N, C-alpha and C positions, 0 to 999 in steps of 0.2 A: 664112723664120722662121714659127712657127705663128701662126694667126689669133688676135688678141687682142680683136677687136671684133665685135659681133653686127651683121649687116647686115640691114635689113628686106628682105623679098622683093621689094618694089617698086623697090629701088635698081637703078640702071642697070647693065648688064653691064660698062661701062668702069670704074666705081667699084669693082665687085667685083674686077676684074682688077688694078687698082692696089693695093688694100689687100692682096690675097692674094699680091702679088709682093714681091720683095726690093728694089724700086726705092727711091731716096732720097725720093721723094714719099710712099711708104707710111710710111717711117720718120718723116717730118715729121708726117704725120697722127696717127700713134701718139703721138709726142712731144706734139703739141697736146692730145690726149686726157688724157695724164698731167698736163699743166699745168692743165687744167680741174679735174681731181680735186684736185690740190694746192691750187689756188685756193679750191675749195669748202671743203676741210678747214681752210685758214687762215682763211677767212671765218667758219666756224662756231666755231673756237677763239677768234677775236677777239670774236665776239658773246657766246659763253659766258663768256669771261674778263671781259668788261665786266659781264655780269649777275652773275657771281660777286663781283666787286669791289663792285657796288652792293648785293648781298645781304649781304656782310660789313658794309658801312656801315650798312645797315638794322638788322642785328643789334646792332651797337655802339650805335647811337642808341636802339634799342628797349630794350636792357639798361639804358642810362642812365636812360631814362624810368621803367622798372619799379622801379629802385632808389629813385628819387625818390618814386614812388607808395607803395612799401612804407614808406619813411621817414615820409611824411606820415601813413599809416595808423597807424604805431606811435605817433606823437605824439597822434593822436586817441584811440587806445586807452588811453593813459596817463591821460586825463582821465575815463574812464568806469570805473565800479566793476563790471567783469565778471570772471568767473573767468579766472585766468591761462591755463588749458588752452583755454578758449574763444577767448581772444585769439590764442594761438599757432595754433590750428586755422584761424581766419579769415585770419590773415596768410599761412599756408602755402597755403591755398586760393586766395587772391587772387594770390599769386606764381605758382602753377601755372597758373591760368587766363590770366594775362597772358603767360607764356612760351609756352603752347600757341597763343594768338592770334598772337603774334609769329612762331612757327614756321610756322603756316599762311600768314601773309602772305608770308613769304620763299619758301616752296614755290610759292605761287601766282604770285609775280613771276618765279621761275626758269622756270616753264612746266609743272610737273608738274600733272596733273589732280587737283584737290582732291577731286573726287567719288570717284575710285578710292581715294585715300588715306583718305578718311573711311570708306569701306566696309571697308577693311583694318583701320583702328583699331576700328571697331565689332565686327568679327568677333573680333579679338583680345580686346576688352573682354568679349564674351560668354563666350569660353572661360575667361578669367581669372575672371570672375564666378561661373561654375559651379564652378570649382575652390576658390574661397575664399568661398563663399556664407555660411558661418557667421561669418567675419570681417566680411563686409559687414553682416550683421545686427548684430554688435557695434559696428561703425562707426556705423550708423544709430542704435543705442541710445545711443551716446556723444554723438552730436549732440543727441538729444532731451534727455538729461540735462543737457548744458551749456546748452541754451536754457531748459528748464523749471526747472532748479535746485531739485530737491527737497531737495538737501543741498549742502554746500560743504566744502572742506578744513577739518578741525578739528572737524566735527560728529560726534557719536556716534550711529550708526544701527544698525538691525537689519533685515536683508534676506536672502532666500534661506537662511534658517535660520542665518545667521551675524551677528555683531555686532562692532563695534569703532569706532575713530576713523578717519574718512576722512583718508587721507594724501594721495592724489592722485586726481583725476578725469581719467583719460587718455581717448584716443579709443576704444580697444578694451576696456580694463579699468579698473575702479575698485579702488584698493588701500586695504585697511583694515589698521589696526594694532590688534591685540587688546590687552586689558588685561594679558595675560601676555607681551606683546611678540612675538607671532607676526604674520607678514605674510600677508594673504589677498588673492588676486586674484579678483575677481568679474567675469565677462563682462558687458559693458554691455547685450547683447541681452536676456537674461532679467531683468536688474536693472531695466531701463527699463519692462518690462511687468508686473513683480511688485509685491508689497506692500513698502513701505518705511516703517519707523518711525524717525522722527527725534526723538531725545531732547534735542536741543540748541537747537532753534529758539525755544522758549519760555523766558522768564526764570525761571519757577518750575516746580517739579515736585512732585507729591503722592507721599508715601510711605505705603504701607499696611502695617500690621503686625498680627499676631494674637497675643493673649495668652490662654492657656488656664489655668484654675484648677480646683481640686477642687470637687465638690459641697458645698454648705453654706457656701461663702465668701460673705460679704455683698457684694452688688452695689455698694453705696455705697463700701465700702472699696477695692474694685478700681478703681473710676472715680476716686476721690480720689487714689489712689497713682499711677495712670497720668498724670492731669492735672498732678500735682506734678512728675513727671519731665519732661513736655513743657515746662512753663513755666520750668524751670531750665536749659534749653539755649538759648544765645544764637543759635544758627543755625537753630532751629525758628521759623518765622514765626507770629505771632499774628493776622495778617490775610493770607489767609483764616483764620478761626478753626479751631483743631484740634478734632477730634471723637473721642470715646470712647463706644462703644455696645456693649451685649451683642448679639451677632448670632446666637447659637444655642446649643442644648444637644445635645451628642453623647452617645455611649454611655459615655464616660469623662470628659468635662469640660464646663465651661461656658466658652463662647468669647466673647472681647471683641475688637473691632477698633479699631485706632487709625488715624486719618487725619490726617496732618500735612503741612504745606507747607514747602518749603525752596528755596533757590536751586539751580539746576541743578548748579553746581560743588560744592555741599556735600552732594549727595544721598547718596553712598556713605559719607561720614563720619557723617552723621546716622543712616543705616541701621544701621551696625555699632554705633554708640554706643547706639542705642535698644534693640537686642536685648540687649546686655550689661547696660544699666541696668535693664531689666525683670526679668531673672533675679536680679540683685543685690538690688534693692529688694524683690522678693517674698520672698526669703530673709530679709532683715532684718526684715520685718513679719510673718513667719510665715504668709504666704499660700502654701498648698500648690499645687503644680503636678502634674498627673496624669502618670503614666508607664505604659507598656504592660507588662503582665506576661505572660510566656511560660509556658504550662502544658504540660508534656510528660506524656502518658499512656503508661505502660509496662505490658506484660503482667505478671500476678501472679507468673508463674514466673521472672521475671528478677531 
């Protein structure tokens, strides 16, 4: 039969002759080698199987502990007045970190080199990071917004040339609902580094309006008329005191400015009412309002 074993050159001639022959002794030696291999394989399988069972047990116990930690974290978050999006983000982050730790412990127990695995994960993370760098910037911006809280759900804001009511502060995007019921998605990256105007954080808001009258109109009459309008509306606050002043003279009119205060939720109602009331009251009292005249010059032969 063919030679199945490698013999070291220092082996004796007799052993070479026995193994290379077809004698029963050679067959027994070969059988013995096979038994050694089988024993080694069985020993490895038993060892690996034991480690696998222990790894499964570690995973089950670790998962049970993670569920208890997340449940405890959820109870703690119910007692703090944080943004729902921030709570959800922190809970997901905690869960991911715990599962990654559990995964590394299991791999380390089984025997895989964690250094090589960490290098592989780092390389994959770098490649993914380069591919989704814009989303990573939005993710970082979302974290900053959730921690700094320049606005919250329900606030009316103006940012990135857009404005509306904040519907949701998500991790990648902030969703606004405009007054005409449009939905706007603003990336959190530029939003967190740009200017944000929040119209809701203060209890009161000042409304500025301009009234223009014709030349020759008495200043006292205009101021008396405007102050009468202001005092007759119950949603215009008298503290801080309203202000009516003449602010300038243009080519076609004398300009007066009104500054009144109202609660934030009444701002638009007062704004629309004040403009209509000024026009109506000026007409009732005969106070003239300027208008632009268009003069068209035409050739004499037309």
